[in-house]
N, CA, C and O atoms as a GROMACS GRO file, in nm:
protein
  308
    1MET      N    1   0.086  -0.117   0.000
    1MET     CA    2   0.000   0.000   0.000
    1MET      C    3   0.090   0.123   0.000
    1MET      O    4   0.174   0.138   0.089
    2SER      N    5   0.074   0.209  -0.096
    2SER     CA    6   0.160   0.327  -0.109
    2SER      C    7   0.123   0.434  -0.007
    2SER      O    8   0.015   0.429   0.053
    3LEU      N    9   0.212   0.530   0.013
    3LEU     CA   10   0.186   0.640   0.104
    3LEU      C   11   0.061   0.716   0.059
    3LEU      O   12  -0.019   0.757   0.143
    4GLN      N   13   0.045   0.736  -0.070
    4GLN     CA   14  -0.073   0.808  -0.121
    4GLN      C   15  -0.201   0.732  -0.089
    4GLN      O   16  -0.301   0.794  -0.052
    5ALA      N   17  -0.200   0.600  -0.103
    5ALA     CA   18  -0.318   0.520  -0.073
    5ALA      C   19  -0.351   0.526   0.076
    5ALA      O   20  -0.468   0.532   0.113
    6ILE      N   21  -0.250   0.525   0.162
    6ILE     CA   22  -0.272   0.537   0.306
    6ILE      C   23  -0.330   0.674   0.339
    6ILE      O   24  -0.427   0.684   0.414
    7THR      N   25  -0.271   0.779   0.284
    7THR     CA   26  -0.319   0.915   0.306
    7THR      C   27  -0.464   0.930   0.261
    7THR      O   28  -0.545   0.989   0.332
    8ASP      N   29  -0.497   0.877   0.143
    8ASP     CA   30  -0.634   0.885   0.091
    8ASP      C   31  -0.732   0.808   0.179
    8ASP      O   32  -0.841   0.857   0.207
    9ALA      N   33  -0.694   0.688   0.224
    9ALA     CA   34  -0.782   0.607   0.308
    9ALA      C   35  -0.810   0.676   0.441
    9ALA      O   36  -0.923   0.673   0.490
   10ILE      N   37  -0.709   0.740   0.499
   10ILE     CA   38  -0.729   0.813   0.625
   10ILE      C   39  -0.816   0.936   0.601
   10ILE      O   40  -0.907   0.963   0.679
   11ALA      N   41  -0.788   1.011   0.494
   11ALA     CA   42  -0.866   1.131   0.463
   11ALA      C   43  -1.014   1.099   0.436
   11ALA      O   44  -1.102   1.178   0.468
   12ASN      N   45  -1.040   0.983   0.378
   12ASN     CA   46  -1.178   0.943   0.345
   12ASN      C   47  -1.244   0.864   0.457
   12ASN      O   48  -1.358   0.818   0.441
   13GLY      N   49  -1.175   0.846   0.570
   13GLY     CA   50  -1.232   0.775   0.684
   13GLY      C   51  -1.251   0.626   0.661
   13GLY      O   52  -1.338   0.564   0.723
   14LYS      N   53  -1.170   0.567   0.572
   14LYS     CA   54  -1.185   0.425   0.540
   14LYS      C   55  -1.097   0.332   0.622
   14LYS      O   56  -1.116   0.211   0.620
   15MET      N   57  -1.000   0.388   0.697
   15MET     CA   58  -0.919   0.306   0.786
   15MET      C   59  -0.985   0.307   0.922
   15MET      O   60  -1.011   0.414   0.979
   16ILE      N   61  -1.014   0.189   0.975
   16ILE     CA   62  -1.091   0.176   1.098
   16ILE      C   63  -1.004   0.124   1.213
   16ILE      O   64  -0.929   0.028   1.197
   17CYS      N   65  -1.014   0.189   1.328
   17CYS     CA   66  -0.944   0.148   1.448
   17CYS      C   67  -1.004   0.018   1.500
   17CYS      O   68  -1.126   0.011   1.518
   18PRO      N   69  -0.923  -0.084   1.525
   18PRO     CA   70  -0.978  -0.210   1.576
   18PRO      C   71  -1.025  -0.202   1.722
   18PRO      O   72  -1.100  -0.288   1.767
   19LYS      N   73  -0.982  -0.100   1.794
   19LYS     CA   74  -1.020  -0.088   1.935
   19LYS      C   75  -1.154  -0.015   1.952
   19LYS      O   76  -1.244  -0.067   2.017
   20CYS      N   77  -1.167   0.105   1.893
   20CYS     CA   78  -1.289   0.185   1.914
   20CYS      C   79  -1.384   0.183   1.795
   20CYS      O   80  -1.496   0.234   1.804
   21GLN      N   81  -1.341   0.124   1.684
   21GLN     CA   82  -1.420   0.113   1.560
   21GLN      C   83  -1.445   0.248   1.492
   21GLN      O   84  -1.528   0.257   1.402
   22GLY      N   85  -1.374   0.352   1.534
   22GLY     CA   86  -1.382   0.483   1.468
   22GLY      C   87  -1.277   0.492   1.360
   22GLY      O   88  -1.189   0.407   1.351
   23PRO      N   89  -1.285   0.595   1.276
   23PRO     CA   90  -1.185   0.611   1.171
   23PRO      C   91  -1.049   0.650   1.228
   23PRO      O   92  -1.040   0.733   1.319
   24ILE      N   93  -0.943   0.591   1.173
   24ILE     CA   94  -0.807   0.626   1.212
   24ILE      C   95  -0.778   0.766   1.160
   24ILE      O   96  -0.807   0.796   1.044
   25LYS      N   97  -0.721   0.850   1.244
   25LYS     CA   98  -0.702   0.992   1.211
   25LYS      C   99  -0.562   1.027   1.162
   25LYS      O  100  -0.546   1.124   1.088
   26LYS      N  101  -0.459   0.949   1.201
   26LYS     CA  102  -0.322   0.990   1.171
   26LYS      C  103  -0.234   0.869   1.139
   26LYS      O  104  -0.268   0.754   1.167
   27TYR      N  105  -0.121   0.900   1.078
   27TYR     CA  106  -0.016   0.801   1.059
   27TYR      C  107   0.117   0.870   1.086
   27TYR      O  108   0.126   0.992   1.088
   28ASP      N  109   0.220   0.789   1.106
   28ASP     CA  110   0.352   0.843   1.134
   28ASP      C  111   0.457   0.743   1.087
   28ASP      O  112   0.427   0.624   1.076
   29LYS      N  113   0.574   0.788   1.059
   29LYS     CA  114   0.690   0.703   1.028
   29LYS      C  115   0.665   0.603   0.916
   29LYS      O  116   0.685   0.483   0.933
   30TYR      N  117   0.621   0.653   0.801
   30TYR     CA  118   0.605   0.567   0.684
   30TYR      C  119   0.743   0.536   0.627
   30TYR      O  120   0.828   0.624   0.615
   31ALA      N  121   0.766   0.410   0.592
   31ALA     CA  122   0.893   0.370   0.533
   31ALA      C  123   0.869   0.259   0.432
   31ALA      O  124   0.805   0.158   0.463
   32ALA      N  125   0.921   0.277   0.312
   32ALA     CA  126   0.917   0.170   0.212
   32ALA      C  127   1.038   0.081   0.238
   32ALA      O  128   1.148   0.130   0.262
   33THR      N  129   1.018  -0.049   0.234
   33THR     CA  130   1.126  -0.143   0.260
   33THR      C  131   1.152  -0.228   0.136
   33THR      O  132   1.060  -0.262   0.063
   34ILE      N  133   1.277  -0.261   0.115
   34ILE     CA  134   1.317  -0.346   0.004
   34ILE      C  135   1.417  -0.448   0.055
   34ILE      O  136   1.517  -0.413   0.117
   35ASP      N  137   1.390  -0.575   0.028
   35ASP     CA  138   1.485  -0.682   0.057
   35ASP      C  139   1.555  -0.712  -0.075
   35ASP      O  140   1.489  -0.746  -0.173
   36ALA      N  141   1.686  -0.701  -0.078
   36ALA     CA  142   1.759  -0.720  -0.202
   36ALA      C  143   1.859  -0.834  -0.191
   36ALA      O  144   1.908  -0.864  -0.082
   37VAL      N  145   1.887  -0.895  -0.304
   37VAL     CA  146   1.987  -1.001  -0.312
   37VAL      C  147   2.098  -0.951  -0.404
   37VAL      O  148   2.071  -0.905  -0.515
   38ARG      N  149   2.221  -0.959  -0.358
   38ARG     CA  150   2.335  -0.913  -0.439
   38ARG      C  151   2.415  -1.034  -0.485
   38ARG      O  152   2.441  -1.125  -0.406
   39ASP      N  153   2.453  -1.035  -0.611
   39ASP     CA  154   2.537  -1.146  -0.657
   39ASP      C  155   2.684  -1.101  -0.658
   39ASP      O  156   2.714  -0.990  -0.614
   40GLY      N  157   2.772  -1.183  -0.704
   40GLY     CA  158   2.915  -1.154  -0.701
   40GLY      C  159   2.960  -1.040  -0.790
   40GLY      O  160   3.073  -0.991  -0.775
   41PHE      N  161   2.876  -0.995  -0.883
   41PHE     CA  162   2.913  -0.887  -0.974
   41PHE      C  163   2.852  -0.754  -0.933
   41PHE      O  164   2.849  -0.661  -1.013
   42ASN      N  165   2.803  -0.744  -0.808
   42ASN     CA  166   2.743  -0.623  -0.754
   42ASN      C  167   2.614  -0.584  -0.829
   42ASN      O  168   2.581  -0.466  -0.838
   43VAL      N  169   2.543  -0.681  -0.880
   43VAL     CA  170   2.414  -0.657  -0.942
   43VAL      C  171   2.308  -0.676  -0.835
   43VAL      O  172   2.309  -0.774  -0.761
   44ILE      N  173   2.217  -0.580  -0.827
   44ILE     CA  174   2.113  -0.588  -0.725
   44ILE      C  175   1.986  -0.643  -0.788
   44ILE      O  176   1.937  -0.590  -0.888
   45ASP      N  177   1.935  -0.749  -0.729
   45ASP     CA  178   1.810  -0.809  -0.775
   45ASP      C  179   1.709  -0.798  -0.661
   45ASP      O  180   1.731  -0.854  -0.554
   46ILE      N  181   1.599  -0.726  -0.683
   46ILE     CA  182   1.500  -0.706  -0.578
   46ILE      C  183   1.423  -0.834  -0.555
   46ILE      O  184   1.363  -0.890  -0.647
   47ASP      N  185   1.426  -0.880  -0.431
   47ASP     CA  186   1.356  -1.003  -0.393
   47ASP      C  187   1.212  -0.973  -0.353
   47ASP      O  188   1.121  -1.040  -0.401
   48SER      N  189   1.190  -0.876  -0.268
   48SER     CA  190   1.055  -0.838  -0.226
   48SER      C  191   1.057  -0.696  -0.172
   48SER      O  192   1.163  -0.642  -0.142
   49HIS      N  193   0.940  -0.636  -0.161
   49HIS     CA  194   0.933  -0.502  -0.103
   49HIS      C  195   0.799  -0.484  -0.032
   49HIS      O  196   0.705  -0.559  -0.057
   50GLY      N  197   0.793  -0.387   0.054
   50GLY     CA  198   0.672  -0.359   0.130
   50GLY      C  199   0.684  -0.224   0.197
   50GLY      O  200   0.777  -0.148   0.170
   51GLU      N  201   0.590  -0.196   0.284
   51GLU     CA  202   0.589  -0.070   0.355
   51GLU      C  203   0.566  -0.095   0.503
   51GLU      O  204   0.506  -0.196   0.542
   52ARG      N  205   0.612  -0.003   0.584
   52ARG     CA  206   0.583  -0.004   0.727
   52ARG      C  207   0.530   0.134   0.761
   52ARG      O  208   0.581   0.236   0.713
   53VAL      N  209   0.430   0.137   0.845
   53VAL     CA  210   0.371   0.265   0.885
   53VAL      C  211   0.316   0.250   1.027
   53VAL      O  212   0.269   0.143   1.066
   54THR      N  213   0.323   0.358   1.103
   54THR     CA  214   0.261   0.360   1.234
   54THR      C  215   0.125   0.427   1.219
   54THR      O  216   0.117   0.543   1.178
   55LEU      N  217   0.018   0.354   1.250
   55LEU     CA  218  -0.117   0.407   1.244
   55LEU      C  219  -0.157   0.451   1.385
   55LEU      O  220  -0.130   0.382   1.482
   56ILE      N  221  -0.222   0.567   1.394
   56ILE     CA  222  -0.260   0.625   1.522
   56ILE      C  223  -0.409   0.657   1.516
   56ILE      O  224  -0.453   0.728   1.426
   57CYS      N  225  -0.486   0.604   1.610
   57CYS     CA  226  -0.631   0.624   1.610
   57CYS      C  227  -0.665   0.773   1.616
   57CYS      O  228  -0.722   0.826   1.521
   58GLY      N  229  -0.631   0.841   1.723
   58GLY     CA  230  -0.656   0.984   1.735
   58GLY      C  231  -0.796   1.022   1.776
   58GLY      O  232  -0.826   1.141   1.787
   59ASN      N  233  -0.885   0.925   1.800
   59ASN     CA  234  -1.020   0.957   1.847
   59ASN      C  235  -1.018   0.980   1.998
   59ASN      O  236  -0.931   0.927   2.068
   60ASP      N  237  -1.112   1.059   2.048
   60ASP     CA  238  -1.119   1.091   2.191
   60ASP      C  239  -1.130   0.963   2.273
   60ASP      O  240  -1.215   0.878   2.246
   61GLY      N  241  -1.044   0.950   2.373
   61GLY     CA  242  -1.048   0.837   2.464
   61GLY      C  243  -0.984   0.710   2.412
   61GLY      O  244  -0.981   0.609   2.483
   62CYS      N  245  -0.933   0.710   2.291
   62CYS     CA  246  -0.870   0.590   2.235
   62CYS      C  247  -0.722   0.616   2.212
   62CYS      O  248  -0.685   0.708   2.139
   63GLU      N  249  -0.639   0.537   2.275
   63GLU     CA  250  -0.495   0.552   2.266
   63GLU      C  251  -0.430   0.451   2.173
   63GLU      O  252  -0.308   0.434   2.177
   64TRP      N  253  -0.509   0.383   2.089
   64TRP     CA  254  -0.456   0.277   2.003
   64TRP      C  255  -0.354   0.333   1.905
   64TRP      O  256  -0.375   0.438   1.844
   65LYS      N  257  -0.243   0.260   1.891
   65LYS     CA  258  -0.137   0.295   1.796
   65LYS      C  259  -0.065   0.165   1.762
   65LYS      O  260  -0.038   0.083   1.850
   66GLU      N  261  -0.034   0.146   1.634
   66GLU     CA  262   0.034   0.022   1.595
   66GLU      C  263   0.126   0.046   1.477
   66GLU      O  264   0.091   0.117   1.382
   67ARG      N  265   0.244  -0.014   1.484
   67ARG     CA  266   0.340  -0.016   1.372
   67ARG      C  267   0.310  -0.143   1.293
   67ARG      O  268   0.311  -0.252   1.349
   68THR      N  269   0.282  -0.129   1.165
   68THR     CA  270   0.239  -0.245   1.086
   68THR      C  271   0.300  -0.247   0.947
   68THR      O  272   0.333  -0.143   0.890
   69GLU      N  273   0.313  -0.366   0.895
   69GLU     CA  274   0.352  -0.386   0.755
   69GLU      C  275   0.229  -0.414   0.669
   69GLU      O  276   0.240  -0.427   0.547
   70TYR      N  277   0.114  -0.423   0.733
   70TYR     CA  278  -0.009  -0.460   0.663
   70TYR      C  279  -0.121  -0.358   0.687
   70TYR      O  280  -0.222  -0.392   0.748
   71PRO      N  281  -0.104  -0.234   0.640
   71PRO     CA  282  -0.208  -0.133   0.665
   71PRO      C  283  -0.340  -0.163   0.595
   71PRO      O  284  -0.444  -0.110   0.635
   72MET      N  285  -0.339  -0.248   0.492
   72MET     CA  286  -0.464  -0.283   0.423
   72MET      C  287  -0.561  -0.355   0.514
   72MET      O  288  -0.682  -0.352   0.490
   73GLU      N  289  -0.512  -0.420   0.619
   73GLU     CA  290  -0.599  -0.490   0.713
   73GLU      C  291  -0.694  -0.396   0.786
   73GLU      O  292  -0.796  -0.441   0.840
   74TYR      N  293  -0.664  -0.267   0.788
   74TYR     CA  294  -0.745  -0.170   0.862
   74TYR      C  295  -0.839  -0.092   0.771
   74TYR      O  296  -0.914  -0.007   0.820
   75VAL      N  297  -0.838  -0.119   0.642
   75VAL     CA  298  -0.926  -0.050   0.547
   75VAL      C  299  -1.059  -0.124   0.541
   75VAL      O  300  -1.064  -0.244   0.517
   76ALA      N  301  -1.167  -0.048   0.563
   76ALA     CA  302  -1.302  -0.105   0.556
   76ALA      C  303  -1.341  -0.124   0.410
   76ALA      O  304  -1.304  -0.045   0.323
   77ASP      N  305  -1.416  -0.229   0.384
   77ASP     CA  306  -1.461  -0.256   0.246
   77ASP      C  307  -1.561  -0.159   0.203
   77ASP      O  308  -1.609  -0.167   0.090
   0.00000   0.00000   0.00000
């Protein structure tokens, strides 16, 4: 899930907090990750990639916050 997709989902209220069931209001520390394999000739071959982001509920009375590699799990259908 790209940073733009996360930003759009939060702006549209589509990311849901698993604790209070309200929309997630904020995110922090987005990072794209790449696992690479290097061969003997210094050629880089990308094995896999993903993202990590800290999601923060931000609703009154809810302190839920989680660092995740799977932000799509919090998007409501």
